[in-house]
Each structure stands twice: as structure tokens, then as C-alpha cells.
N, CA, C, O and CB atoms as a CASP TS submission, in Angstrom:
PFRMAT TS
TARGET T0000
AUTHOR 0000-0000-0000
METHOD Language model
MODEL 1
PARENT N/A
ATOM      1  N   MET     1       0.848  -1.176   0.000  1.00  0.00           N
ATOM      2  CA  MET     1       0.000   0.000   0.000  1.00  0.00           C
ATOM      3  C   MET     1       0.889   1.234   0.000  1.00  0.00           C
ATOM      4  O   MET     1       1.875   1.302   0.734  1.00  0.00           O
ATOM      5  CB  MET     1      -0.962   0.001   1.219  1.00  0.00           C
ATOM      6  N   PHE     2       0.537   2.197  -0.819  1.00  0.00           N
ATOM      7  CA  PHE     2       1.287   3.439  -0.935  1.00  0.00           C
ATOM      8  C   PHE     2       0.413   4.610  -0.508  1.00  0.00           C
ATOM      9  O   PHE     2      -0.815   4.537  -0.559  1.00  0.00           O
ATOM     10  CB  PHE     2       1.797   3.639  -2.377  1.00  0.00           C
ATOM     11  N   ILE     3       1.061   5.688  -0.089  1.00  0.00           N
ATOM     12  CA  ILE     3       0.347   6.893   0.313  1.00  0.00           C
ATOM     13  C   ILE     3       1.038   8.098  -0.308  1.00  0.00           C
ATOM     14  O   ILE     3       2.251   8.263  -0.177  1.00  0.00           O
ATOM     15  CB  ILE     3       0.285   7.022   1.865  1.00  0.00           C
ATOM     16  N   ALA     4       0.258   8.942  -0.989  1.00  0.00           N
ATOM     17  CA  ALA     4       0.790  10.180  -1.554  1.00  0.00           C
ATOM     18  C   ALA     4       0.758  11.256  -0.471  1.00  0.00           C
ATOM     19  O   ALA     4      -0.255  11.440   0.204  1.00  0.00           O
ATOM     20  CB  ALA     4      -0.026  10.626  -2.817  1.00  0.00           C
ATOM     21  N   LEU     5       1.873  11.962  -0.313  1.00  0.00           N
ATOM     22  CA  LEU     5       1.982  13.001   0.707  1.00  0.00           C
ATOM     23  C   LEU     5       2.378  14.323   0.060  1.00  0.00           C
ATOM     24  O   LEU     5       3.270  14.368  -0.788  1.00  0.00           O
ATOM     25  CB  LEU     5       3.008  12.600   1.793  1.00  0.00           C
ATOM     26  N   VAL     6       1.701  15.403   0.472  1.00  0.00           N
ATOM     27  CA  VAL     6       1.984  16.737  -0.050  1.00  0.00           C
ATOM     28  C   VAL     6       2.582  17.594   1.061  1.00  0.00           C
ATOM     29  O   VAL     6       2.026  17.680   2.155  1.00  0.00           O
ATOM     30  CB  VAL     6       0.698  17.396  -0.623  1.00  0.00           C
ATOM     31  N   ASN     7       3.708  18.220   0.777  1.00  0.00           N
ATOM     32  CA  ASN     7       4.319  19.173   1.700  1.00  0.00           C
ATOM     33  C   ASN     7       3.718  20.550   1.405  1.00  0.00           C
ATOM     34  O   ASN     7       4.058  21.179   0.403  1.00  0.00           O
ATOM     35  CB  ASN     7       5.896  19.188   1.559  1.00  0.00           C
ATOM     36  N   TRP     8       2.825  21.013   2.282  1.00  0.00           N
ATOM     37  CA  TRP     8       2.135  22.281   2.054  1.00  0.00           C
ATOM     38  C   TRP     8       3.077  23.471   2.109  1.00  0.00           C
ATOM     39  O   TRP     8       2.764  24.524   1.553  1.00  0.00           O
ATOM     40  CB  TRP     8       1.035  22.461   3.070  1.00  0.00           C
ATOM     41  N   ASP     9       4.209  23.335   2.757  1.00  0.00           N
ATOM     42  CA  ASP     9       5.176  24.437   2.790  1.00  0.00           C
ATOM     43  C   ASP     9       5.809  24.658   1.418  1.00  0.00           C
ATOM     44  O   ASP     9       6.210  25.774   1.087  1.00  0.00           O
ATOM     45  CB  ASP     9       6.268  24.157   3.833  1.00  0.00           C
ATOM     46  N   LYS    10       5.897  23.595   0.624  1.00  0.00           N
ATOM     47  CA  LYS    10       6.480  23.696  -0.720  1.00  0.00           C
ATOM     48  C   LYS    10       5.428  23.909  -1.807  1.00  0.00           C
ATOM     49  O   LYS    10       5.717  24.541  -2.823  1.00  0.00           O
ATOM     50  CB  LYS    10       7.276  22.445  -1.030  1.00  0.00           C
ATOM     51  N   CYS    11       4.223  23.398  -1.615  1.00  0.00           N
ATOM     52  CA  CYS    11       3.183  23.438  -2.639  1.00  0.00           C
ATOM     53  C   CYS    11       2.762  24.879  -2.945  1.00  0.00           C
ATOM     54  O   CYS    11       2.480  25.667  -2.042  1.00  0.00           O
ATOM     55  CB  CYS    11       1.966  22.616  -2.190  1.00  0.00           C
ATOM     56  N   THR    12       2.726  25.205  -4.255  1.00  0.00           N
ATOM     57  CA  THR    12       2.269  26.525  -4.682  1.00  0.00           C
ATOM     58  C   THR    12       0.872  26.484  -5.300  1.00  0.00           C
ATOM     59  O   THR    12       0.352  27.508  -5.741  1.00  0.00           O
ATOM     60  CB  THR    12       3.250  27.115  -5.675  1.00  0.00           C
ATOM     61  N   GLY    13       0.271  25.299  -5.329  1.00  0.00           N
ATOM     62  CA  GLY    13      -1.112  25.182  -5.787  1.00  0.00           C
ATOM     63  C   GLY    13      -1.310  25.188  -7.286  1.00  0.00           C
ATOM     64  O   GLY    13      -2.339  25.662  -7.767  1.00  0.00           O
ATOM     65  N   CYS    14      -0.352  24.675  -8.035  1.00  0.00           N
ATOM     66  CA  CYS    14      -0.489  24.668  -9.497  1.00  0.00           C
ATOM     67  C   CYS    14      -1.596  23.718  -9.969  1.00  0.00           C
ATOM     68  O   CYS    14      -2.210  23.951 -11.010  1.00  0.00           O
ATOM     69  CB  CYS    14       0.837  24.272 -10.144  1.00  0.00           C
ATOM     70  N   GLY    15      -1.849  22.652  -9.207  1.00  0.00           N
ATOM     71  CA  GLY    15      -2.901  21.701  -9.556  1.00  0.00           C
ATOM     72  C   GLY    15      -2.498  20.621 -10.542  1.00  0.00           C
ATOM     73  O   GLY    15      -3.337  19.822 -10.958  1.00  0.00           O
ATOM     74  N   ASP    16      -1.222  20.580 -10.928  1.00  0.00           N
ATOM     75  CA  ASP    16      -0.793  19.567 -11.890  1.00  0.00           C
ATOM     76  C   ASP    16      -1.038  18.151 -11.365  1.00  0.00           C
ATOM     77  O   ASP    16      -1.413  17.269 -12.137  1.00  0.00           O
ATOM     78  CB  ASP    16       0.687  19.752 -12.220  1.00  0.00           C
ATOM     79  N   CYS    17      -0.834  17.921 -10.073  1.00  0.00           N
ATOM     80  CA  CYS    17      -1.043  16.594  -9.495  1.00  0.00           C
ATOM     81  C   CYS    17      -2.506  16.167  -9.596  1.00  0.00           C
ATOM     82  O   CYS    17      -2.802  14.994  -9.821  1.00  0.00           O
ATOM     83  CB  CYS    17      -0.594  16.576  -8.032  1.00  0.00           C
ATOM     84  N   VAL    18      -3.406  17.112  -9.432  1.00  0.00           N
ATOM     85  CA  VAL    18      -4.839  16.826  -9.542  1.00  0.00           C
ATOM     86  C   VAL    18      -5.144  16.337 -10.955  1.00  0.00           C
ATOM     87  O   VAL    18      -5.914  15.396 -11.147  1.00  0.00           O
ATOM     88  CB  VAL    18      -5.693  18.089  -9.199  1.00  0.00           C
ATOM     89  N   ASP    19      -4.533  16.984 -11.930  1.00  0.00           N
ATOM     90  CA  ASP    19      -4.793  16.661 -13.333  1.00  0.00           C
ATOM     91  C   ASP    19      -4.226  15.313 -13.762  1.00  0.00           C
ATOM     92  O   ASP    19      -4.825  14.635 -14.596  1.00  0.00           O
ATOM     93  CB  ASP    19      -4.227  17.734 -14.210  1.00  0.00           C
ATOM     94  N   VAL    20      -3.072  14.908 -13.202  1.00  0.00           N
ATOM     95  CA  VAL    20      -2.419  13.689 -13.705  1.00  0.00           C
ATOM     96  C   VAL    20      -2.722  12.422 -12.907  1.00  0.00           C
ATOM     97  O   VAL    20      -2.409  11.323 -13.365  1.00  0.00           O
ATOM     98  CB  VAL    20      -0.945  13.896 -13.723  1.00  0.00           C
ATOM     99  N   CYS    21      -3.317  12.550 -11.743  1.00  0.00           N
ATOM    100  CA  CYS    21      -3.553  11.366 -10.915  1.00  0.00           C
ATOM    101  C   CYS    21      -4.668  10.491 -11.497  1.00  0.00           C
ATOM    102  O   CYS    21      -5.810  10.937 -11.605  1.00  0.00           O
ATOM    103  CB  CYS    21      -3.909  11.785  -9.482  1.00  0.00           C
ATOM    104  N   PRO    22      -4.346   9.249 -11.873  1.00  0.00           N
ATOM    105  CA  PRO    22      -5.352   8.385 -12.478  1.00  0.00           C
ATOM    106  C   PRO    22      -6.402   7.871 -11.492  1.00  0.00           C
ATOM    107  O   PRO    22      -7.462   7.407 -11.912  1.00  0.00           O
ATOM    108  CB  PRO    22      -4.679   7.224 -13.128  1.00  0.00           C
ATOM    109  N   VAL    23      -6.123   7.946 -10.195  1.00  0.00           N
ATOM    110  CA  VAL    23      -7.076   7.441  -9.199  1.00  0.00           C
ATOM    111  C   VAL    23      -7.658   8.563  -8.330  1.00  0.00           C
ATOM    112  O   VAL    23      -8.342   8.300  -7.340  1.00  0.00           O
ATOM    113  CB  VAL    23      -6.395   6.403  -8.308  1.00  0.00           C
ATOM    114  N   LYS    24      -7.382   9.808  -8.707  1.00  0.00           N
ATOM    115  CA  LYS    24      -7.997  10.989  -8.075  1.00  0.00           C
ATOM    116  C   LYS    24      -7.690  11.104  -6.580  1.00  0.00           C
ATOM    117  O   LYS    24      -8.592  11.322  -5.771  1.00  0.00           O
ATOM    118  CB  LYS    24      -9.500  10.949  -8.272  1.00  0.00           C
ATOM    119  N   CYS    25      -6.412  10.956  -6.219  1.00  0.00           N
ATOM    120  CA  CYS    25      -5.986  11.120  -4.818  1.00  0.00           C
ATOM    121  C   CYS    25      -6.109  12.559  -4.344  1.00  0.00           C
ATOM    122  O   CYS    25      -6.379  12.814  -3.171  1.00  0.00           O
ATOM    123  CB  CYS    25      -4.547  10.653  -4.648  1.00  0.00           C
ATOM    124  N   PHE    26      -5.907  13.503  -5.268  1.00  0.00           N
ATOM    125  CA  PHE    26      -5.738  14.907  -4.898  1.00  0.00           C
ATOM    126  C   PHE    26      -6.962  15.766  -5.197  1.00  0.00           C
ATOM    127  O   PHE    26      -7.742  15.491  -6.109  1.00  0.00           O
ATOM    128  CB  PHE    26      -4.550  15.475  -5.613  1.00  0.00           C
ATOM    129  N   GLU    27      -7.096  16.814  -4.391  1.00  0.00           N
ATOM    130  CA  GLU    27      -8.044  17.881  -4.681  1.00  0.00           C
ATOM    131  C   GLU    27      -7.424  19.171  -4.157  1.00  0.00           C
ATOM    132  O   GLU    27      -6.501  19.145  -3.343  1.00  0.00           O
ATOM    133  CB  GLU    27      -9.460  17.605  -4.032  1.00  0.00           C
ATOM    134  N   MET    28      -7.936  20.278  -4.626  1.00  0.00           N
ATOM    135  CA  MET    28      -7.417  21.567  -4.178  1.00  0.00           C
ATOM    136  C   MET    28      -8.181  22.006  -2.933  1.00  0.00           C
ATOM    137  O   MET    28      -9.398  21.846  -2.846  1.00  0.00           O
ATOM    138  CB  MET    28      -7.529  22.637  -5.303  1.00  0.00           C
ATOM    139  N   SER    29      -7.440  22.566  -1.967  1.00  0.00           N
ATOM    140  CA  SER    29      -8.024  23.057  -0.724  1.00  0.00           C
ATOM    141  C   SER    29      -7.218  24.276  -0.271  1.00  0.00           C
ATOM    142  O   SER    29      -5.999  24.202  -0.117  1.00  0.00           O
ATOM    143  CB  SER    29      -8.037  21.941   0.382  1.00  0.00           C
ATOM    144  N   ASP    30      -7.892  25.367  -0.065  1.00  0.00           N
ATOM    145  CA  ASP    30      -7.224  26.607   0.357  1.00  0.00           C
ATOM    146  C   ASP    30      -6.075  26.979  -0.567  1.00  0.00           C
ATOM    147  O   ASP    30      -5.042  27.470  -0.112  1.00  0.00           O
ATOM    148  CB  ASP    30      -6.706  26.468   1.781  1.00  0.00           C
ATOM    149  N   GLY    31      -6.251  26.748  -1.861  1.00  0.00           N
ATOM    150  CA  GLY    31      -5.259  27.134  -2.854  1.00  0.00           C
ATOM    151  C   GLY    31      -4.049  26.228  -2.952  1.00  0.00           C
ATOM    152  O   GLY    31      -3.066  26.570  -3.610  1.00  0.00           O
ATOM    153  N   LYS    32      -4.112  25.074  -2.304  1.00  0.00           N
ATOM    154  CA  LYS    32      -2.998  24.119  -2.365  1.00  0.00           C
ATOM    155  C   LYS    32      -3.542  22.717  -2.592  1.00  0.00           C
ATOM    156  O   LYS    32      -4.733  22.458  -2.418  1.00  0.00           O
ATOM    157  CB  LYS    32      -2.147  24.168  -1.063  1.00  0.00           C
ATOM    158  N   SER    33      -2.652  21.827  -2.980  1.00  0.00           N
ATOM    159  CA  SER    33      -3.055  20.447  -3.212  1.00  0.00           C
ATOM    160  C   SER    33      -3.184  19.699  -1.886  1.00  0.00           C
ATOM    161  O   SER    33      -2.367  19.854  -0.978  1.00  0.00           O
ATOM    162  CB  SER    33      -2.048  19.739  -4.132  1.00  0.00           C
ATOM    163  N   LEU    34      -4.211  18.902  -1.807  1.00  0.00           N
ATOM    164  CA  LEU    34      -4.442  18.072  -0.634  1.00  0.00           C
ATOM    165  C   LEU    34      -4.626  16.637  -1.110  1.00  0.00           C
ATOM    166  O   LEU    34      -5.467  16.365  -1.967  1.00  0.00           O
ATOM    167  CB  LEU    34      -5.686  18.566   0.186  1.00  0.00           C
ATOM    168  N   ALA    35      -3.839  15.723  -0.553  1.00  0.00           N
ATOM    169  CA  ALA    35      -3.985  14.307  -0.899  1.00  0.00           C
ATOM    170  C   ALA    35      -5.151  13.752  -0.084  1.00  0.00           C
ATOM    171  O   ALA    35      -4.966  12.977   0.854  1.00  0.00           O
ATOM    172  CB  ALA    35      -2.655  13.499  -0.621  1.00  0.00           C
ATOM    173  N   HIS    36      -6.347  14.168  -0.468  1.00  0.00           N
ATOM    174  CA  HIS    36      -7.577  13.846   0.263  1.00  0.00           C
ATOM    175  C   HIS    36      -7.844  12.341   0.321  1.00  0.00           C
ATOM    176  O   HIS    36      -8.388  11.826   1.298  1.00  0.00           O
ATOM    177  CB  HIS    36      -8.761  14.551  -0.381  1.00  0.00           C
ATOM    178  N   ARG    37      -7.457  11.664  -0.730  1.00  0.00           N
ATOM    179  CA  ARG    37      -7.632  10.212  -0.798  1.00  0.00           C
ATOM    180  C   ARG    37      -6.265   9.553  -0.956  1.00  0.00           C
ATOM    181  O   ARG    37      -6.050   8.757  -1.870  1.00  0.00           O
ATOM    182  CB  ARG    37      -8.578   9.814  -1.975  1.00  0.00           C
ATOM    183  N   ALA    38      -5.349   9.892  -0.061  1.00  0.00           N
ATOM    184  CA  ALA    38      -3.953   9.449  -0.169  1.00  0.00           C
ATOM    185  C   ALA    38      -3.820   7.940  -0.256  1.00  0.00           C
ATOM    186  O   ALA    38      -2.913   7.438  -0.920  1.00  0.00           O
ATOM    187  CB  ALA    38      -3.159   9.951   1.010  1.00  0.00           C
ATOM    188  N   SER    39      -4.701   7.213   0.399  1.00  0.00           N
ATOM    189  CA  SER    39      -4.603   5.748   0.398  1.00  0.00           C
ATOM    190  C   SER    39      -5.016   5.131  -0.940  1.00  0.00           C
ATOM    191  O   SER    39      -4.823   3.933  -1.144  1.00  0.00           O
ATOM    192  CB  SER    39      -5.466   5.172   1.509  1.00  0.00           C
ATOM    193  N   TYR    40      -5.580   5.924  -1.852  1.00  0.00           N
ATOM    194  CA  TYR    40      -5.918   5.420  -3.184  1.00  0.00           C
ATOM    195  C   TYR    40      -4.669   5.261  -4.057  1.00  0.00           C
ATOM    196  O   TYR    40      -4.731   4.639  -5.117  1.00  0.00           O
ATOM    197  CB  TYR    40      -6.919   6.360  -3.867  1.00  0.00           C
ATOM    198  N   CYS    41      -3.559   5.810  -3.624  1.00  0.00           N
ATOM    199  CA  CYS    41      -2.334   5.861  -4.422  1.00  0.00           C
ATOM    200  C   CYS    41      -1.920   4.473  -4.925  1.00  0.00           C
ATOM    201  O   CYS    41      -1.924   3.496  -4.176  1.00  0.00           O
ATOM    202  CB  CYS    41      -1.201   6.474  -3.599  1.00  0.00           C
ATOM    203  N   ILE    42      -1.564   4.415  -6.211  1.00  0.00           N
ATOM    204  CA  ILE    42      -1.112   3.165  -6.826  1.00  0.00           C
ATOM    205  C   ILE    42       0.371   3.235  -7.204  1.00  0.00           C
ATOM    206  O   ILE    42       0.869   2.357  -7.909  1.00  0.00           O
ATOM    207  CB  ILE    42      -1.957   2.849  -8.070  1.00  0.00           C
ATOM    208  N   ASP    43       1.073   4.263  -6.747  1.00  0.00           N
ATOM    209  CA  ASP    43       2.502   4.446  -7.001  1.00  0.00           C
ATOM    210  C   ASP    43       2.814   4.525  -8.489  1.00  0.00           C
ATOM    211  O   ASP    43       3.789   3.933  -8.953  1.00  0.00           O
ATOM    212  CB  ASP    43       3.292   3.313  -6.373  1.00  0.00           C
ATOM    213  N   CYS    44       2.001   5.245  -9.231  1.00  0.00           N
ATOM    214  CA  CYS    44       2.258   5.409 -10.664  1.00  0.00           C
ATOM    215  C   CYS    44       3.409   6.378 -10.913  1.00  0.00           C
ATOM    216  O   CYS    44       4.056   6.315 -11.958  1.00  0.00           O
ATOM    217  CB  CYS    44       0.996   5.904 -11.378  1.00  0.00           C
ATOM    218  N   GLY    45       3.670   7.277  -9.955  1.00  0.00           N
ATOM    219  CA  GLY    45       4.778   8.209 -10.079  1.00  0.00           C
ATOM    220  C   GLY    45       4.469   9.484 -10.835  1.00  0.00           C
ATOM    221  O   GLY    45       5.346  10.334 -10.995  1.00  0.00           O
ATOM    222  N   ASN    46       3.235   9.636 -11.305  1.00  0.00           N
ATOM    223  CA  ASN    46       2.886  10.826 -12.078  1.00  0.00           C
ATOM    224  C   ASN    46       2.990  12.114 -11.264  1.00  0.00           C
ATOM    225  O   ASN    46       3.525  13.111 -11.749  1.00  0.00           O
ATOM    226  CB  ASN    46       1.486  10.686 -12.622  1.00  0.00           C
ATOM    227  N   CYS    47       2.489  12.102 -10.046  1.00  0.00           N
ATOM    228  CA  CYS    47       2.407  13.347  -9.266  1.00  0.00           C
ATOM    229  C   CYS    47       3.774  13.923  -8.902  1.00  0.00           C
ATOM    230  O   CYS    47       3.995  15.113  -9.126  1.00  0.00           O
ATOM    231  CB  CYS    47       1.619  13.104  -7.999  1.00  0.00           C
ATOM    232  N   PRO    48       4.708  13.131  -8.347  1.00  0.00           N
ATOM    233  CA  PRO    48       6.003  13.740  -8.053  1.00  0.00           C
ATOM    234  C   PRO    48       6.752  14.159  -9.324  1.00  0.00           C
ATOM    235  O   PRO    48       7.559  15.089  -9.301  1.00  0.00           O
ATOM    236  CB  PRO    48       6.857  12.773  -7.249  1.00  0.00           C
ATOM    237  N   GLU    49       6.476  13.465 -10.423  1.00  0.00           N
ATOM    238  CA  GLU    49       7.145  13.799 -11.682  1.00  0.00           C
ATOM    239  C   GLU    49       6.708  15.159 -12.223  1.00  0.00           C
ATOM    240  O   GLU    49       7.532  15.917 -12.735  1.00  0.00           O
ATOM    241  CB  GLU    49       6.870  12.721 -12.720  1.00  0.00           C
ATOM    242  N   VAL    50       5.407  15.474 -12.111  1.00  0.00           N
ATOM    243  CA  VAL    50       4.913  16.739 -12.670  1.00  0.00           C
ATOM    244  C   VAL    50       4.967  17.907 -11.694  1.00  0.00           C
ATOM    245  O   VAL    50       4.796  19.055 -12.106  1.00  0.00           O
ATOM    246  CB  VAL    50       3.504  16.563 -13.140  1.00  0.00           C
ATOM    247  N   CYS    51       5.199  17.647 -10.421  1.00  0.00           N
ATOM    248  CA  CYS    51       5.190  18.722  -9.427  1.00  0.00           C
ATOM    249  C   CYS    51       6.411  19.633  -9.606  1.00  0.00           C
ATOM    250  O   CYS    51       7.542  19.196  -9.395  1.00  0.00           O
ATOM    251  CB  CYS    51       5.164  18.134  -7.996  1.00  0.00           C
ATOM    252  N   PRO    52       6.189  20.893  -9.993  1.00  0.00           N
ATOM    253  CA  PRO    52       7.317  21.798 -10.205  1.00  0.00           C
ATOM    254  C   PRO    52       7.959  22.266  -8.896  1.00  0.00           C
ATOM    255  O   PRO    52       9.048  22.841  -8.906  1.00  0.00           O
ATOM    256  CB  PRO    52       6.862  22.999 -11.001  1.00  0.00           C
ATOM    257  N   ASP    53       7.291  22.022  -7.786  1.00  0.00           N
ATOM    258  CA  ASP    53       7.767  22.492  -6.481  1.00  0.00           C
ATOM    259  C   ASP    53       8.419  21.387  -5.652  1.00  0.00           C
ATOM    260  O   ASP    53       8.863  21.628  -4.529  1.00  0.00           O
ATOM    261  CB  ASP    53       6.617  23.090  -5.702  1.00  0.00           C
ATOM    262  N   ASP    54       8.477  20.171  -6.210  1.00  0.00           N
ATOM    263  CA  ASP    54       9.035  19.025  -5.489  1.00  0.00           C
ATOM    264  C   ASP    54       8.344  18.852  -4.133  1.00  0.00           C
ATOM    265  O   ASP    54       8.988  18.592  -3.117  1.00  0.00           O
ATOM    266  CB  ASP    54      10.559  19.198  -5.295  1.00  0.00           C
ATOM    267  N   ALA    55       7.021  19.002  -4.145  1.00  0.00           N
ATOM    268  CA  ALA    55       6.245  18.997  -2.906  1.00  0.00           C
ATOM    269  C   ALA    55       5.555  17.669  -2.619  1.00  0.00           C
ATOM    270  O   ALA    55       4.883  17.534  -1.597  1.00  0.00           O
ATOM    271  CB  ALA    55       5.219  20.081  -2.955  1.00  0.00           C
ATOM    272  N   ILE    56       5.708  16.690  -3.500  1.00  0.00           N
ATOM    273  CA  ILE    56       4.973  15.427  -3.342  1.00  0.00           C
ATOM    274  C   ILE    56       5.942  14.256  -3.265  1.00  0.00           C
ATOM    275  O   ILE    56       6.892  14.151  -4.041  1.00  0.00           O
ATOM    276  CB  ILE    56       3.982  15.220  -4.510  1.00  0.00           C
ATOM    277  N   VAL    57       5.673  13.388  -2.309  1.00  0.00           N
ATOM    278  CA  VAL    57       6.401  12.127  -2.217  1.00  0.00           C
ATOM    279  C   VAL    57       5.387  10.998  -2.100  1.00  0.00           C
ATOM    280  O   VAL    57       4.268  11.194  -1.625  1.00  0.00           O
ATOM    281  CB  VAL    57       7.387  12.125  -1.003  1.00  0.00           C
ATOM    282  N   ILE    58       5.793   9.828  -2.536  1.00  0.00           N
ATOM    283  CA  ILE    58       4.967   8.641  -2.361  1.00  0.00           C
ATOM    284  C   ILE    58       5.666   7.774  -1.334  1.00  0.00           C
ATOM    285  O   ILE    58       6.839   7.429  -1.483  1.00  0.00           O
ATOM    286  CB  ILE    58       4.742   7.870  -3.717  1.00  0.00           C
ATOM    287  N   SER    59       4.939   7.429  -0.299  1.00  0.00           N
ATOM    288  CA  SER    59       5.492   6.678   0.820  1.00  0.00           C
ATOM    289  C   SER    59       4.800   5.331   0.944  1.00  0.00           C
ATOM    290  O   SER    59       3.669   5.147   0.494  1.00  0.00           O
ATOM    291  CB  SER    59       5.356   7.471   2.126  1.00  0.00           C
ATOM    292  N   ILE    60       5.495   4.410   1.554  1.00  0.00           N
ATOM    293  CA  ILE    60       4.865   3.119   1.855  1.00  0.00           C
ATOM    294  C   ILE    60       3.953   3.328   3.042  1.00  0.00           C
ATOM    295  O   ILE    60       4.371   3.856   4.072  1.00  0.00           O
ATOM    296  CB  ILE    60       5.930   1.996   2.147  1.00  0.00           C
ATOM    297  N   GLY    61       2.694   2.909   2.896  1.00  0.00           N
ATOM    298  CA  GLY    61       1.698   3.100   3.949  1.00  0.00           C
ATOM    299  C   GLY    61       1.531   1.887   4.825  1.00  0.00           C
ATOM    300  O   GLY    61       2.265   0.905   4.719  1.00  0.00           O
ATOM    301  N   TRP    62       0.554   1.979   5.684  1.00  0.00           N
ATOM    302  CA  TRP    62       0.250   0.888   6.595  1.00  0.00           C
ATOM    303  C   TRP    62      -1.042   0.224   6.191  1.00  0.00           C
ATOM    304  O   TRP    62      -1.851   0.822   5.480  1.00  0.00           O
ATOM    305  CB  TRP    62       0.167   1.384   8.034  1.00  0.00           C
ATOM    306  N   GLY    63      -1.249  -0.982   6.622  1.00  0.00           N
ATOM    307  CA  GLY    63      -2.496  -1.681   6.321  1.00  0.00           C
ATOM    308  C   GLY    63      -2.376  -2.462   5.031  1.00  0.00           C
ATOM    309  O   GLY    63      -1.287  -2.846   4.605  1.00  0.00           O
ATOM    310  N   GLY    64      -3.514  -2.681   4.429  1.00  0.00           N
ATOM    311  CA  GLY    64      -3.432  -3.437   3.198  1.00  0.00           C
ATOM    312  C   GLY    64      -4.714  -3.707   2.602  1.00  0.00           C
ATOM    313  O   GLY    64      -4.784  -4.343   1.551  1.00  0.00           O
TER
END
């Protein structure tokens, strides 16, 4: 299980991660990206690749 994590200190709210996520982990909140459904992550790698602010990492989660 993977979890997408957004560093709000780095995120500038471009929304690119929202657009490229095939499982819709992200949504915009208060002008920044929020991994609202972080546990949906399938580790496709799209979000950290397109993030111009290097604000997203994919981590190994808990559970299964």
C-alpha cells in the first residue's frame, strides 16, 4: 500500500497533481493540493514527476 503526501510548505497550488492522478488522490483546498484520498495511491509516479515544487512524495503506507 502506498500513500501520496503533499508538503504544504512547498506546494504553490499549481494543480498539476490533480490533473495527472489516475485514481484521483488529490483535490485543491485553500489554494494548495491536498492528498484527500492518499490511500488510493497506486505508485504510478505521475504526481512527483509533474510537481514543479518538489512537494509530493509517495510513501509506503500501513495496512493493506
